[in-house]
Backbone as a ProteinNet text record, in pm:
[ID]
protein_1_A
[PRIMARY]
XXXXXXXXXXXXXXXXXXXXXXXXXXXXXXXXXXXXXXXXXXXXXXXXXXXXXXXXXXXXXXXXXXXXXXXXXXXXXXXXXXXXXXXXXXXXXXXXXXXXXXXXXXXXXXXXXXXXXXXXXXXXXXXXXXXXXXXXXXXXXXXXXXXXXXXXXXXXXXXXXXXXXXXXXXXXXXXXXXX
[TERTIARY]
7553.3	7424.7	7410.4	7301.3	7277.5	7245	7291.5	7265.3	7181.9	7090.8	7014.2	7090.7	7049.3	7120.8	7120.2	7012.6	7004	7111.4	7135.5	7239	7377.7	7400.9	7530.9	7554.1	7453.4	7465.3	7492.6	7421.1	7439.3	7582.4	7637.8	7775.9	7873.9	7852.9	7939.9	7930	7809.1	7787.5	7851.3	7840.7	7902.6	8054.1	8112.3	8256.9	8296.5	8221.5	8248.8	8233.7	8126	8100.3	8212.1	8250.8	8357.7	8490.1	8519.8	8643.7	8643.3	8529.2	8518.7	8537.1	8512.1	8530.7	8678.1	8769.8	8913	8957	8867.4	8903.2	8874.8	8924.7	8902.4	8759.1	8697.1	8560.1	8472.2	8441.6	8371.4	8233.2	8156.9	8022.7	8031.7	8120	8140.1	8191.4	8282.9	8338	8225.8	8143.9	8035.8	7935.8	7902.4	7809.3	7863.9	7995	8057.4	8075.1	8093.5	8133.5	8028.4	7927.5	7831.9	7757.5	7733	7661.7	7746.4	7875.8	7965.7	7993.1	7926.2	7955.9	7949.2	7851.7	7838.4	7952	8015.5	8132.6	8260.4	8264.6	8382.6	8395.4	8278.2	8271.5	8344.1	8432.5	8510.1	8658.9	8690.1	8826.9	8888.1	8986.4	9048.5	9109.5	9170.3	9227.2	9116.7	9008.7	8896.6	8833.7	8829.8	8777.2	8866.3	8997	9091	9084.3	9073.6	9065.2	8938.4	8828.7	8701.8	8709.4	8769.7	8784.9	8870.2	8976	9059	8980.2	8901	8821.3	8719.1	8657.8	8562.8	8634.8	8751.4	8829.8	8873.1	8915	8955.4	8838.1	8721.1	8603.1	8569.2	8578.2	8549	8653.5	8780.6	8887	8866.6	8828.3	8801.8	8687.7	8583	8469.3	8510.8	8592	8639.7	8726.9	8808.7	8894.4	8809	8705	8613.7	8546.1	8501.5	8433.8	8527	8647.4	8743.3	8780	8794.9	8824.6	8714.8	8591.5	8478.9	8481.5	8543.7	8549.1	8644.9	8729.9	8820.9	8743.2	8618.1	8531.2	8430.9	8454.6	8362.9	8347.8	8224.3	8194.4	8263.4	8334.9	8397.2	8526.4	8586	8708.8	8824.6	8902.2	9019.2	9137.9	9241.9	9362.2	9422.8	9427.7	9483.3	9399.3	9267.7	9179.8	9199.3	9214.2	9235.5	9364.5	9468.8	9595.6	9576.5	9501.6	9476.2	9395.7	9297.8	9218.7	9307.7	9392.2	9483.1	9577.4	9632.7	9719.9	9643.1	9521	9438.5	9406.7	9377.3	9351.7	9472.7	9591.5	9714.7	9729.8	9705.7	9717.2	9616.2	9492.8	9390.4	9421.5	9479.5	9525.3	9631	9722.8	9824.2	9758	9655.5	9580.6	9521.8	9458.7	9397.7	9504.6	9617.7	9725.9	9777.1	9796.3	9849.6	9749.2	9622.3	9520.6	9505	9513.4	9506.1	9623.8	9742.7	9860.6	9846.3	9796	9775.6	9677.8	9568.7	9466.7	9522.5	9596.6	9656.6	9755.1	9836.9	9935.7	9867.7	9764.2	9692.5	9626.4	9580.9	9515.2	9612.1	9742.9	9842.7	9868.6	9828.1	9853.1	9744.8	9785	9690.7	9669.8	9548.4	9520.6	9616	9674.4	9760.5	9905.4	9935.2	10072.8	10151.2	10280.2	10356.8	10507.1	10545.7	10687.4	10742.1	10867.7	10936	10865.4	10823.5	10752.5	10621.5	10554.3	10429.4	10452.5	10554.5	10579.5	10627.8	10702.2	10744.9	10623	10535.7	10414.4	10324	10308.3	10223.7	10282.8	10414.9	10480.9	10451.3	10451	10414.7	10271.6	10180.6	10039.4	10023.9	10087.9	10079.1	10139.2	10255.6	10323.2	10239.5	10189.9	10112.8	9980.9	9916.9	9790	9812.9	9919	9954.6	9989.3	10061.8	10097.2	9971.9	9873.2	9746.6	9678.6	9685.3	9627.7	9699.5	9829.6	9908	9869.5	9848.7	9807.5	9676.7	9583.8	9453.5	9469.9	9555.1	9581.8	9648.7	9743.3	9814.2	9716.7	9621.6	9519.3	9448.8	9405.9	9332.6	9421.1	9550.5	9644	9647	9625.3	9626.3	9515.1	9416.2	9303.1	9311.7	9432.7	9452.3	9442.1	9408.4	9403	9265	9239.8	9109.5	9073.6	9173.6	9147.6	9085.8	9106.1	9054.2	8918.6	8872.5	8743.6	8631.3	8527.5	8412.2	8354.5	8257.7	8182.5	8271.2	8360.3	8447.9	8529.4	8593.9	8674.5	8588.4	8472.7	8381.8	8337.8	8303.4	8257.7	8369.4	8487.2	8600.3	8640	8644.6	8683.2	8592.7	8463.9	8367.7	8402	8431.9	8463.9	8599	8698.4	8832.1	8835	8764.2	8759.2	8698.6	8595.9	8533.7	8633	8709	8812.1	8915.6	8957.3	9056.8	9003.4	8877.9	8818.7	8813.6	8770.9	8768	8908.8	9006.1	9144.5	9201.2	9171.7	9214.3	9156.6	9030	8967.2	9030.9	9058	9122.2	9258.9	9335.1	9467.5	9454.9	9357.9	9336.2	9301.1	9220.1	9180.2	9295.6	9382.5	9505.6	9590.9	9599.4	9677.1	9614.5	9482.6	9414.9	9453.3	9449.4	9491	9635.2	9723	9864.6	9879.6	9799.8	9810.9	9772	9703.9	9662.1	9774.4	9889.7	9999.1	10121.6
13034.5	12970.3	12915.6	12945.8	12900	12751.5	12685.7	12541.8	12521.5	12428.3	12402.8	12303.7	12294.9	12210.5	12064	12017.1	11878.3	11845	11935.2	11910.8	11910.1	12005.4	12011.6	11885.4	11843.9	11722.7	11603.7	11598.1	11487.8	11484.6	11602.6	11608.4	11562.8	11608.5	11569.3	11418.8	11367.4	11224.4	11144.2	11194.1	11125.6	11122.9	11230.6	11233.4	11122.8	11109.8	11005.8	10868.6	10849.3	10720	10684.2	10778.9	10754.2	10725.4	10798.6	10776.7	10639.5	10600	10470.4	10354.6	10377.6	10271.4	10229.1	10312.5	10279.8	10193.9	10169.5	10095.7	9946	9869.1	9723.9	9688.6	9772.3	9748	9868.7	9887.3	10009.3	10029.5	9924.2	9940.1	9986	9922.3	9960.3	10104.5	10139.2	10274.7	10376.4	10353.6	10448.2	10452.9	10337.3	10330.4	10409.6	10398.9	10464.9	10615.1	10658.5	10797	10885.5	10827.9	10907.4	11010.6	10979.2	11074.9	11199.3	11192.7	11306.7	11384.6	11347.2	11405	11557.1	11615.5	11761.9	11830.7	11760.2	11814.6	11790.5	11677.4	11640.1	11727.9	11763.8	11833.5	11747.1	11806.9	11730.1	11741.9	11731.6	11749.6	11615.2	11568.1	11438	11427.7	11535.9	11529.2	11513.6	11587.4	11578.2	11438.5	11379.5	11243.8	11144.2	11154.7	11065.9	11087.4	11212.7	11245.6	11184.8	11197.6	11142.7	10990.4	10927.9	10781.8	10737	10810.6	10777.9	10795	10901.5	10925.8	10813.9	10767.1	10656.2	10530	10503.3	10386.1	10395.3	10513.2	10533.7	10508.1	10561	10539.6	10390.3	10321.8	10178.3	10101.8	10143	10076.7	10096.3	10216	10241.5	10152.8	10142.7	10058.2	9911.4	9866.6	9728.1	9700.9	9798.1	9779.3	9758.9	9837.4	9822.3	9685.8	9647.6	9519.1	9402.5	9404.8	9296.9	9295.8	9412.7	9420.5	9352.6	9373.6	9310.3	9157.7	9109.7	8965.4	8892.5	8967	8900.5	8836.8	8876.8	8818.2	8720.1	8678.8	8589.4	8458.1	8411.5	8289.2	8167.9	8093.4	7969.7	7988.1	8105	8134.4	8050.6	7992.1	7912.7	8006.6	7953	8033.9	8081.1	7993.1	8029.4	8138	8125.5	8227.9	8361.7	8354.6	8477.1	8547.1	8468.4	8525.1	8589.4	8522	8576.5	8705.8	8709.5	8831.5	8943.8	8913.6	9014.8	9069	8979.8	9023.1	9108.8	9068.2	9141.9	9282.9	9292.6	9424.1	9515.3	9460.1	9537.5	9579.7	9486.4	9517	9622.9	9609.6	9707.5	9842.3	9839.9	9965.3	10033.2	9953.1	10007	10063.7	9994.2	10042.5	10179.5	10193.1	10321.3	10430.5	10402.1	10500.9	10541.1	10442.3	10470.5	10549.3	10511.7	10584.7	10727.4	10743.5	10877.5	10963	10905.1	10977	11010.6	10916.6	10940.1	11054.2	11052.7	11156.8	11293.5	11299.6	11425.8	11478	11389.2	11428.6	11473.7	11400.6	11433.9	11571	11607.7	11738.2	11853.9	11826.7	11931	11954.1	11859.9	11870.2	11953.3	12035.3	12121.4	12071	12091.8	12060.4	12143.6	12083.1	12154.3	12167.9	12138.1	12145.4	12025.4	12045.5	11930	11940.1	12016.8	12030.1	11907.6	11917.3	11806.8	11767.2	11867.2	11838.5	11765	11802.7	11736.5	11586.6	11550.2	11409.3	11332.8	11400.2	11337.5	11306.5	11404.7	11385.6	11279.2	11284.8	11186.7	11046.4	11035.9	10907.2	10853.3	10942	10901.2	10847.7	10921.1	10881.3	10743.2	10723.5	10593.5	10481.7	10507.2	10406.2	10367.7	10467.2	10439.4	10369.5	10409.8	10347.1	10202.5	10180.6	10045.2	9958.7	10016.2	9943	9909.6	9999.6	9972.2	9850	9840.8	9725.4	9596.4	9604	9488.7	9450	9548.9	9521.8	9442.8	9481.6	9414.9	9269	9245.9	9109.1	9027.4	9089.2	9020.9	8981.7	9066.5	9034.2	8905.1	8896.5	8778	8653.8	8672.2	8558.7	8486	8558.5	8498.3	8397.5	8400.6	8307.9	8196.4	8174	8072.5	7931.5	7839.4	7698.2	7653.1	7525.7	7465.4	7480.6	7473.5	7480.8	7615	7715.4	7849.3	7876.1	7782.3	7801.5	7809.1	7881.9	7892.2	8031.8	8052.2	8177.5	8298.1	8283.5	8394	8443.8	8350.8	8385.1	8452.9	8397.8	8450.8	8593.6	8617.7	8751.5	8855.3	8819.4	8912.2	8934.8	8827.1	8835.2	8933.1	8924.6	9012.8	9160.5	9195.5	9335.8	9378.9	9293.1	9327.8	9335.9	9246.1	9251.8	9381.9	9430.4	9556.8	9672.6	9671.8	9774.2	9764.4	9642.8	9622.7	9670.2	9644.5	9689.7	9842.3	9905.4	10052.6	10110.6	10046.4	10093.9	10076.4	9965.2	9942	10048.6	10078.2	10182.6	10318.9	10348.7	10476.9	10486.8	10379.2	10378.8	10401.7	10339.5	10359.6	10505.8	10567.3	10706.7	10803.5	10764.7	10842.1	10838.9	10723.2	10710.6	10788.1	10797.3	10881.7	11027	11069.6	11205.9	11230.8	11136.5	11150.4	11161.1	11088.8	11088.3	11221	11304.1	11436	11539.9	11496.5	11591.9	11558.6
-7025.6	-7012.5	-6869.9	-6806.4	-6669.3	-6667.7	-6564.1	-6548.6	-6423.7	-6429.9	-6308.6	-6220	-6094.4	-5999.1	-6040.3	-6100	-6143.9	-6245.7	-6340.8	-6441.6	-6378.2	-6286.8	-6220.4	-6138.2	-6064.1	-5983.8	-6074.2	-6184.5	-6279.1	-6331.3	-6367	-6415.2	-6307.5	-6184	-6073.4	-6048.2	-6052.9	-6032.8	-6145.5	-6266.7	-6381.7	-6368.5	-6314.9	-6290.9	-6193.1	-6084.8	-5985.9	-6050.7	-6124.7	-6188.9	-6287.4	-6371.1	-6469.5	-6399.5	-6293.5	-6218.9	-6151.9	-6099.1	-6032.3	-6129.6	-6255.7	-6355.6	-6366.2	-6318.2	-6323.6	-6205.7	-6111.4	-5990	-6005.7	-5912.3	-5912.5	-5874.6	-5794	-5746.6	-5782.5	-5910.7	-5954.7	-5893.2	-5876.1	-5818	-5673.3	-5598	-5458.1	-5449.7	-5536.8	-5541.6	-5560.4	-5660.1	-5689.7	-5574.3	-5520.9	-5408	-5288	-5263.5	-5148.4	-5166.9	-5291.9	-5315.9	-5383.2	-5443.7	-5520.7	-5435.5	-5309.2	-5223.3	-5192.5	-5222	-5200.1	-5329.6	-5437.9	-5569.6	-5570.7	-5503	-5505.7	-5430.8	-5336.4	-5266.2	-5347	-5414.9	-5493.3	-5616.6	-5673.4	-5802.9	-5905.5	-5979.7	-6078.5	-6046.6	-5918.2	-5871	-5831.7	-5907.3	-5877.8	-5738	-5687.9	-5552.8	-5450.1	-5467.5	-5373.5	-5378	-5494.7	-5508.5	-5434.3	-5453.4	-5384.2	-5233.2	-5192.4	-5049.6	-4988.3	-5058.6	-5009.8	-5002.8	-5102.9	-5102.8	-4984	-4955	-4837.8	-4708	-4700.3	-4579.5	-4558.6	-4666.3	-4657.6	-4610.6	-4667.5	-4629.3	-4482.6	-4439.7	-4300.5	-4205.9	-4238.6	-4154.1	-4146.2	-4258.8	-4263.3	-4180.3	-4188.2	-4111.5	-3961.6	-3921.2	-3778.8	-3728.9	-3809	-3773.9	-3764.8	-3860.5	-3860.6	-3738.2	-3700.2	-3582.7	-3457.6	-3443.4	-3330	-3334.2	-3453.6	-3469.2	-3433.1	-3487.3	-3460.3	-3311.8	-3251.7	-3107.3	-3026.1	-3066.9	-2997.9	-3012.9	-3118.3	-3144.1	-3049.2	-2977.3	-2884.1	-2768.3	-2750.7	-2647.9	-2708.2	-2830.9	-2902.5	-2825.2	-2813.5	-2737.1	-2799.5	-2717.1	-2761.6	-2839.8	-2832	-2906.9	-2852.1	-2943.2	-2902	-2879.3	-2819	-2795.3	-2928	-3025.4	-3157	-3224.1	-3214.1	-3270.9	-3198.7	-3068.1	-2990.1	-3033.6	-3057.3	-3106.2	-3243.6	-3330.6	-3464	-3455.3	-3365.4	-3346.2	-3293.7	-3196.3	-3140.6	-3247.6	-3328.2	-3438.5	-3538	-3566.3	-3662.2	-3609.5	-3481.8	-3420.7	-3442	-3420.9	-3441.1	-3587.3	-3679.3	-3822.5	-3865.6	-3819.3	-3856.4	-3791.7	-3673.3	-3611.2	-3696.8	-3751.2	-3843	-3968.2	-4018.8	-4134.8	-4105.6	-3990.8	-3952.3	-3948.6	-3887.2	-3878.6	-4016.9	-4102.9	-4237.4	-4321.8	-4313.7	-4390.6	-4338.1	-4206.8	-4147.1	-4197.3	-4199.5	-4249.1	-4396.8	-4474.5	-4617.8	-4641.8	-4567.7	-4583	-4545.8	-4435.8	-4391.9	-4497.4	-4551.8	-4653.5	-4782.7	-4822.4	-4946	-4937.4	-4820	-4801.3	-4825.9	-4815.6	-4839.4	-4988.1	-5070.6	-5214.1	-5280.7	-5373	-5444.1	-5585.7	-5636.6	-5776.5	-5862.7	-5963.2	-6056.5	-6012.6	-5888.1	-5836.7	-5891	-5917.1	-5966.9	-5938.8	-5838.8	-5806	-5734.2	-5695.5	-5628.2	-5498.3	-5419.4	-5294.6	-5321.1	-5429.2	-5465.9	-5483.6	-5561.5	-5591.5	-5468.8	-5380.7	-5255.8	-5168.6	-5152	-5071.8	-5133.9	-5264.6	-5332.6	-5318	-5323.2	-5300.7	-5162	-5061.6	-4925.1	-4920.4	-4983.3	-4983.9	-5047.2	-5159.8	-5229.3	-5143.5	-5085.7	-5004.9	-4883.3	-4811.2	-4690.4	-4722.5	-4830.8	-4867.7	-4911	-4985.2	-5026.9	-4905	-4811.1	-4688.4	-4607.4	-4607.4	-4538	-4599.9	-4730.4	-4800.5	-4759.9	-4744.6	-4699.3	-4556.6	-4470	-4332.1	-4328.9	-4414.9	-4419.3	-4461	-4560.2	-4607	-4496.9	-4426.5	-4318	-4206.7	-4179	-4079.5	-4118.3	-4242.4	-4288	-4291.7	-4319.7	-4321.8	-4188.1	-4080.3	-3946.8	-3925.8	-4012.4	-4001.2	-4105.3	-4159.5	-4262.9	-4207.8	-4293.5	-4256.7	-4213.2	-4232	-4199.2	-4051.1	-3964.2	-3820.8	-3781.2	-3863.4	-3832.2	-3899.7	-3982.2	-4050	-3947.6	-3982.9	-3893.8	-3895.3	-3808	-3805.3	-3771.3	-3674.6	-3634.4	-3754.1	-3822.3	-3939.9	-4046.5	-4069.8	-4171.2	-4138.1	-4013.4	-3971.4	-3985.1	-3939.4	-3947.8	-4093.3	-4169.8	-4310.8	-4386.9	-4361.2	-4428.4	-4405.2	-4281.8	-4248.9	-4306.4	-4295.9	-4343.4	-4496	-4562.3	-4709.5	-4757.4	-4689.2	-4729.3	-4712.8	-4605.6	-4586.8	-4699.9	-4730.9	-4837.1	-4972	-5000.7	-5126.6	-5133.1	-5023.5	-5019.8	-5032.8	-4967.6	-4974	-5114.4	-5177.1	-5315.6	-5409	-5390.7	-5472.9	-5446.8	-5321.2	-5288.3	-5355.6	-5351.9	-5415	-5566.1	-5628.4	-5772.4	-5801.5	-5717.5	-5739.6	-5708.1	-5615.4	-5591.4	-5718.2	-5780.4	-5904.4	-6019.9	-6024	-6124.7	-6101.4	-5975	-5941	-5986.1	-5957.4	-5996.3	-6146.4	-6221.2	-6367	-6429.9	-6353.8	-6403.4	-6389.4	-6336.2	-6310.5	-6392.2
[MASK]
+++++++++++++++++++++++++++++++++++++++++++++++++++++++++++++++++++++++++++++++++++++++++++++++++++++++++++++++++++++++++++++++++++++++++++++++++++++++++++++++++++++++++++++++++++

């Protein structure tokens, strides 16, 4: 029976929506990934790959944003140190997400040999470490003395990266569960 494009798109979108329900931030997940549904189809690896790519793009943007904050008007020496540390942490996040995405692209749907699990373990480890980097960045702005607009602006960007990364990790685990 022939299907029209609307039905196919709907099925692909429903797959993304159902998969996003397994994440910590399902609304954000669906908002970030639904526009890619026709490319993802109903492929868990492609969904995880797309989620990582979205997280990587967000991390790159956050790194640029945080780098720009080192010239923030009225920044104290302690804040400048926290910004510098955060730039380094977000740079590590970008590197880890890039490595995860590259490794994930080598994995095939339906594959489940020893190499598959080794590569998948790398992807999980690096993505989890990226999440830790994001948290470490925010830790540098701890304490009342660091409260203020600078902290708030940076926190907003880093939290979004952390949410996207958390969702990507959950979707990587969904992919793993299919093997």
